[in-house]
C-alpha positions as CSV (number, residue, x, y, z in Angstrom):
1,X,25.2,-39.0,93.9
2,X,22.0,-39.4,95.6
3,X,20.2,-36.9,93.5
4,X,21.3,-38.9,90.2
5,X,20.2,-42.2,91.8
6,X,16.8,-41.1,92.9
7,X,16.4,-39.3,89.2
8,X,17.2,-42.7,87.6
9,X,15.0,-44.5,89.9
10,X,12.0,-42.1,89.2
11,X,12.5,-42.7,85.5
12,X,12.1,-46.4,86.0
13,X,8.8,-45.8,87.8
14,X,7.2,-43.8,84.9
15,X,6.2,-46.7,82.8
16,X,4.7,-48.5,85.8
17,X,2.2,-45.2,86.0
18,X,0.8,-45.8,82.5
19,X,0.6,-49.6,83.0
20,X,-2.9,-49.6,84.2
21,X,-4.4,-47.4,81.3
22,X,-6.6,-50.2,79.9
23,X,-9.1,-48.0,77.9
24,X,-10.3,-49.5,74.5
25,X,-8.8,-48.3,71.5
26,X,-11.3,-45.6,70.4
27,X,-12.6,-46.1,66.8
28,X,-10.8,-49.6,66.5
29,X,-13.5,-52.3,66.0
30,X,-13.2,-55.1,68.5
31,X,-15.8,-57.6,66.7
32,X,-13.0,-59.9,65.1
33,X,-15.1,-59.9,61.6
34,X,-12.6,-60.9,58.9
35,X,-10.2,-62.6,61.3
36,X,-9.2,-66.2,60.6
37,X,-9.6,-67.9,63.8
38,X,-9.1,-71.5,62.8
39,X,-7.0,-73.7,64.8
40,X,-3.9,-75.1,63.0
41,X,-5.1,-78.9,62.0
42,X,-2.2,-80.4,63.6
43,X,-2.7,-78.7,66.9
44,X,-6.5,-79.7,66.7
45,X,-5.9,-83.1,65.4
46,X,-6.6,-84.7,62.1
47,X,-9.5,-87.3,61.5
48,X,-8.8,-90.1,59.4
49,X,-10.4,-93.6,58.2
50,X,-8.8,-96.9,58.0
51,X,-9.8,-100.8,57.7
52,X,-8.0,-103.5,59.9
53,X,-8.0,-106.5,62.2
54,X,-8.6,-106.3,65.8
55,X,-5.8,-107.6,67.6
56,X,-6.5,-106.9,71.4
57,X,-9.2,-105.4,73.2
58,X,-8.4,-103.9,76.8
59,X,-11.6,-102.9,78.5
60,X,-9.8,-102.0,81.5
61,X,-7.3,-99.5,79.7
62,X,-10.2,-98.4,77.2
63,X,-8.2,-99.4,74.3
64,X,-8.3,-101.5,71.0
65,X,-5.1,-102.8,69.3
66,X,-5.7,-102.8,65.5
67,X,-3.5,-104.0,62.7
68,X,-4.4,-101.3,60.1
69,X,-3.6,-100.8,56.3
70,X,-1.9,-97.5,55.1
71,X,-3.7,-94.3,56.2
72,X,-2.7,-91.9,53.3
73,X,-4.3,-89.0,54.6
74,X,-1.7,-89.2,57.5
75,X,1.2,-90.6,55.5
76,X,1.2,-93.7,57.8
77,X,2.2,-97.1,56.8
78,X,0.4,-100.2,57.6
79,X,1.0,-101.0,61.3
80,X,-0.5,-102.2,64.4
81,X,-1.4,-99.7,67.3
82,X,-3.4,-99.0,70.2
83,X,-6.3,-96.7,69.7
84,X,-8.4,-95.0,72.8
85,X,-12.1,-95.9,72.6
86,X,-15.2,-95.4,74.5
87,X,-16.6,-98.5,76.5
88,X,-19.7,-98.7,74.2
89,X,-17.3,-99.1,71.0
90,X,-15.7,-102.0,72.5
91,X,-18.7,-104.0,73.6
92,X,-18.8,-106.2,70.3
93,X,-15.3,-106.3,69.4
94,X,-13.3,-109.3,69.7
95,X,-10.0,-110.4,68.5
96,X,-9.9,-111.1,64.8
97,X,-12.8,-109.1,64.0
98,X,-12.4,-107.0,60.4
99,X,-13.2,-103.3,61.2
100,X,-13.5,-100.0,59.3
101,X,-13.1,-97.1,61.7
102,X,-12.8,-93.4,61.9
103,X,-10.3,-91.9,64.4
104,X,-8.7,-88.4,65.3
105,X,-4.8,-88.4,65.5
106,X,-3.4,-85.6,67.9
107,X,0.4,-86.1,68.6
108,X,0.9,-89.6,69.9
109,X,-2.7,-90.1,70.9
110,X,-5.3,-91.7,68.4
111,X,-9.0,-91.9,69.5
112,X,-11.4,-94.1,67.6
113,X,-14.8,-91.6,67.0
114,X,-16.7,-94.5,64.9
115,X,-16.2,-98.3,64.4
116,X,-18.0,-100.7,62.7
117,X,-17.3,-104.5,61.8
118,X,-17.0,-105.4,58.3
């Protein structure tokens, strides 16, 4: 019985002996030409443009709350929501300003990339 156990254990070690064989596959090009390496748009985030009215500017949190119209490219209805922004984008904004803005939406995060008063 000991011999059978030793033989079985030896067979289990065989794949481990070949696991370190990391030679490149000879004759197989590794330049990735012709491979589509684009990230899925939903994973990368989508860019959209909208117009709306500034409802709140929160410089401490780095957000601007905007009541915006429908965003057809994302299938969004009109709504009021907060957007992350850079401090320099908030300098001249105040409640009630009419704006046109471009933003990137990824999951539940939306970040303004450009904003202009109308």
